[in-house]
C-alpha positions in Angstrom: 126.9 93.9 113.6 125.1 93.4 110.5 122.8 96.2 110.4 120.5 94.3 107.8 119.9 91.5 110.4 117.4 92.4 113.0 115.8 90.1 115.5 112.4 91.2 116.9 112.0 90.1 120.6 108.1 90.2 121.6 107.6 89.8 125.3 105.5 91.7 127.8 108.1 90.8 130.5 111.1 93.2 130.4 113.6 91.0 131.9 113.1 88.4 129.4 113.6 90.8 126.6 116.6 91.9 128.4 118.0 88.2 128.7 117.4 87.6 125.1 118.9 90.9 123.9 122.0 90.1 125.7 122.3 86.8 123.9 121.9 88.1 120.3 123.2 91.8 120.4 126.8 91.2 119.3 125.4 89.4 116.1 122.1 91.1 115.4 120.5 94.5 115.7 117.6 94.0 118.2 114.2 95.4 118.1 111.9 95.2 121.0 107.9 94.9 121.6 106.2 94.6 124.8 102.9 93.4 123.2 101.4 91.8 119.9 100.1 95.1 118.7 103.5 96.8 118.7 105.0 93.7 117.2 102.6 93.7 114.1 103.5 97.5 113.4 107.0 96.6 113.6 106.8 93.7 111.3 104.7 95.4 108.7 107.3 98.4 108.7 110.6 96.7 108.8 111.6 94.3 106.2 115.1 93.6 107.6 113.7 91.4 110.4 115.3 88.1 110.2 113.5 86.3 113.0 110.7 86.7 115.5 111.2 85.6 119.2 107.4 85.8 120.2 105.9 85.1 123.7 102.5 83.5 123.4 100.8 85.1 126.5 100.8 88.7 126.3 98.2 91.5 126.9 96.3 93.3 123.9 97.3 90.9 121.1 98.7 87.5 122.2 101.4 85.6 120.1 98.7 83.7 118.1 97.2 87.1 116.9 100.7 88.1 115.7 101.0 84.8 113.9 97.8 85.2 112.0 98.5 88.8 111.1 102.0 87.3 109.6 100.1 84.7 107.7 97.6 87.4 106.2 100.5 89.7 105.0 102.7 86.8 104.1 105.6 87.4 106.2 105.4 84.0 107.6 106.8 82.3 104.6 110.1 84.4 104.6 110.6 85.3 108.4 111.1 82.4 110.9 109.2 82.6 114.2 110.2 81.1 117.5 107.6 80.8 120.3 108.6 81.7 123.6 106.9 79.9 126.6 107.2 78.6 130.1 103.9 76.7 130.1 103.4 73.2 128.7 100.2 74.0 126.7 100.2 71.4 124.0 97.2 72.7 122.2 98.6 76.4 121.9 101.9 75.1 120.9 100.0 72.8 118.1 98.1 76.0 116.9 101.3 78.0 117.0 103.1 75.3 114.7 100.0 75.1 112.4 100.2 78.9 112.0 103.7 78.7 110.8 105.9 78.9 114.0 109.3 77.3 113.3 110.3 76.3 116.9 109.6 76.6 120.6 112.0 78.5 123.3 111.2 77.3 126.6 112.0 79.4 129.6 114.4 79.4 131.4 116.9 80.2 128.4 119.9 78.3 127.6 121.9 80.9 125.9 124.5 79.0 124.0 122.1 76.4 122.8 119.3 78.9 121.8 121.8 81.1 119.9 122.8 78.1 117.8 119.3 77.1 117.1 118.1 80.5 116.0 121.4 81.1 114.1 121.0 78.0 112.0 117.4 78.8 111.2 118.2 82.1 110.0 120.8 80.8 107.7 118.5 78.2 106.4 115.9 81.0 105.7 118.4 83.1 104.2 119.6 80.6 101.4 115.7 79.5 101.0 114.7 83.1 100.3 117.7 83.6 98.1 116.7 80.7 96.0 112.9 81.7 95.8 114.1 85.0 94.5 116.1 83.3 91.8 113.3 81.1 90.8 111.1 84.2 90.6 113.4 86.0 88.4 113.7 83.2 85.9 109.9 82.9 85.8 109.6 86.4 84.9 112.4 86.0 82.2 110.5 83.0 81.0 107.1 85.0 80.9 108.8 87.7 78.9 110.2 85.3 76.6 106.8 83.7 76.2 105.0 87.1 75.4 107.6 88.1 73.0 107.4 84.7 71.0 103.6 85.0 71.1 103.6 88.6 69.9 106.1 87.5 67.0 103.8 84.7 65.9 100.9 87.2 66.0 102.7 89.9 63.9 103.2 86.8 61.3 99.5 86.4 61.0 99.1 90.0 60.6 101.3 89.8 57.6 99.0 87.2 56.0 95.5 88.5 57.2 95.1 92.3 57.3 92.5 91.9 60.0 94.3 89.6 62.3 96.7 92.1 63.8 94.2 94.4 65.6 91.9 91.3 65.9 94.1 89.5 68.3 94.8 92.6 70.5 90.9 92.9 70.8 90.6 89.2 71.6 93.1 89.6 74.4 91.1 92.2 75.9 87.8 90.6 75.4 89.2 87.0 76.8 90.6 88.7 80.1 87.2 90.6 80.6 85.2 87.3 79.8 87.3 84.9 81.4 87.5 86.8 84.7 83.6 87.2 84.8 83.1 83.3 84.2 85.5 82.4 86.8 84.0 84.8 89.4 80.4 83.8 88.7 80.8 80.1 88.5 82.9 78.1 91.0 83.3 75.1 88.7 85.0 77.4 86.3 87.1 79.2 88.9 90.9 79.9 88.0 93.4 82.0 89.6 94.5 85.3 88.0 97.9 83.6 87.2 96.2 81.2 85.1 93.9 83.6 83.5 96.9 85.5 82.5 98.4 82.5 80.6 94.9 82.2 79.0 95.0 85.9 77.8 98.4 85.3 76.4 97.5 81.9 74.6 94.4 83.5 73.1 96.7 85.7 70.7 97.6 82.5 68.9 94.1 81.1 68.2 94.4 81.8 64.5 98.1 81.3 64.0 97.1 78.4 61.8 95.9 80.9 59.1 99.3 81.5 57.8 99.1 78.1 56.2 95.7 79.0 54.3 96.0 80.3 50.8 95.7 84.1 50.1 92.9 83.4 47.8 90.8 81.9 50.5 91.9 83.8 53.5 91.2 87.4 51.9 88.5 86.3 49.5 86.0 89.1 49.3 83.0 87.1 48.8 81.4 84.1 50.2 83.6 80.8 50.4 82.5 77.8 48.5 81.9 74.6 50.3 85.5 73.3 49.4 87.1 76.5 50.1 85.5 76.5 53.7 86.6 73.0 54.3 90.2 74.4 53.6 89.6 77.3 56.0 88.5 75.0 58.6 92.0 73.4 58.5 93.5 76.4 60.4 92.6 75.0 63.6 94.5 71.9 63.3 97.3 73.8 61.3 97.7 75.8 64.2 98.5 72.7 66.5 101.0 71.7 63.9 102.8 74.8 64.3 103.0 74.8 68.1 104.1 71.1 68.1 107.3 72.5 66.6 108.0 74.9 69.5 107.0 73.4 72.8 110.4 73.6 74.3 110.7 77.3 74.2 107.1 77.9 75.6 106.0 78.0 79.1 104.2 74.4 79.7 101.0 76.1 80.7 100.8 78.4 77.9 101.5 75.9 75.4 98.8 73.5 76.7 96.4 76.4 76.7 97.4 77.6 73.4 97.2 74.2 71.7 93.8 73.7 73.3 92.5 77.1 72.2 93.7 77.0 68.6 92.1 73.5 68.2 89.0 74.1 69.6 87.9 77.5 69.5 85.6 76.8 66.6 83.8 74.0 68.6 80.1 74.7 69.6 78.0 73.8 72.7 75.9 71.6 70.6 78.5 69.6 69.1 78.1 71.1 65.6 81.5 73.0 65.5 84.9 71.6 64.2 87.3 70.1 64.1 86.4 67.4 66.5 82.8 67.8 66.9 83.0 68.3 71.0 79.9 69.0 72.7 79.0 70.8 76.1 81.8 70.9 78.7 84.0 68.5 76.6 85.1 71.9 75.2 87.4 73.7 77.9 86.1 76.8 79.4 89.0 78.9 78.1 88.2 77.6 74.5 84.6 78.3 75.1 85.6 82.0 76.3 87.8 82.7 73.4 85.2 81.3 70.9 82.8 83.9 72.2 85.4 86.7 72.3 86.5 85.6 68.6 82.8 85.8 67.2 82.0 89.0 69.0 85.0 90.8 67.6 84.3 89.1 64.0 81.0 90.5 64.0 81.7 94.0 65.2 84.8 94.2 62.8 84.7 95.0 59.1 86.2 92.2 57.1 87.1 91.9 53.2 83.7 90.1 52.9 81.1 92.1 55.3 80.5 95.4 57.0 81.0 95.7 60.7 77.5 95.0 62.6 76.7 97.2 65.6 77.5 96.1 69.0 73.8 95.4 69.7 73.2 93.3 66.6 76.3 91.5 67.3 74.9 90.7 71.0 71.6 89.5 69.5 73.0 87.4 66.8 75.2 85.5 69.6 72.3 85.1 71.9 69.9 84.0 69.1 72.4 81.3 67.9 73.1 82.7 64.6 76.8 82.0 65.0 76.3 78.7 66.6 75.3 77.4 70.1 77.4 78.7 73.1 77.3 77.6 76.8 74.4 79.3 78.6 76.6 80.3 81.6 79.2 81.8 79.3 76.5 83.8 77.6 75.3 84.9 81.0 78.9 86.2 82.0 78.9 87.8 78.6 75.7 89.9 79.6 77.0 90.8 83.0 80.4 91.9 81.2 78.9 94.1 78.6 79.7 97.6 80.3 83.4 96.5 80.3 83.1 95.2 76.8 81.7 98.3 75.5 84.4 100.3 77.1 87.2 98.2 75.9 85.6 98.2 72.3 85.7 102.3 72.3 89.2 102.0 73.5 90.1 99.7 70.8 88.4 101.5 68.1 89.0 105.0 69.6 85.5 105.8 69.4 
């Protein structure tokens, strides 16, 4: 008997539990519950359960209640549930299937037939769960590779631009705060946390194209001439050229977010940005968010060509349009995030 393989039998009729136990006891550990409440407690505390044989009609919590709880805690995805019933209630059975039950066991039980069905499904789930674990491990390794590569590219920027090293770290923090706020406030901009994580990773690369800008322009202490500014503007498209050389070693989502942010974080809501002159929501929400984060950090940081502005002054300049026009909804989220932004700024600057 494999102690790592446990079948949970849930039935309020003792004789039914005894019959099912007799069928499976030679190959599995058996755990019993006489109602749904007991079953839920056992399921939540025993991760060795490989199958649940579940009666539908029980006192306290019925079979549907157990299925709903397994959906809530995610166990329904990894643990097959067989419904036990003597009644021909099509509506109830259909509801059970919709809640994730894998099969129906009808009374009276046919021992050999039943054992074959349950054994086959348990083996199928075992293989599926193993494959899912392998995929999750591969995704984690890929995410680590993406992060390492992004951090390496960011370090390259730091060598060229004395401000960018700390700048990109602050951009990550500001992007996470603001993107989470925008996503929560406006359904049309909603993104799950996994996507926000990718956007945060991608934001590190927003200025990677600066490695192609001449030192005399990149670190010029004074105001750029019109010609110099045209060269500086090329960092957006140069970033995309750099990314086009490495797409196969980046997660597709991170690559797509990075490419878009690199090219469009200098676009403006009124169409007066660059390089493509996009207007309004032609600019993706993640590029809009990184744009505000980039401007805020640039204003509140000391640069070779200026002193740092205070937080209050920077916020006023952004809201007044001194740095170009931004999406009013993003600015509203920016205002709602102010406490978190101030806290993040203090941590970054060790104020």
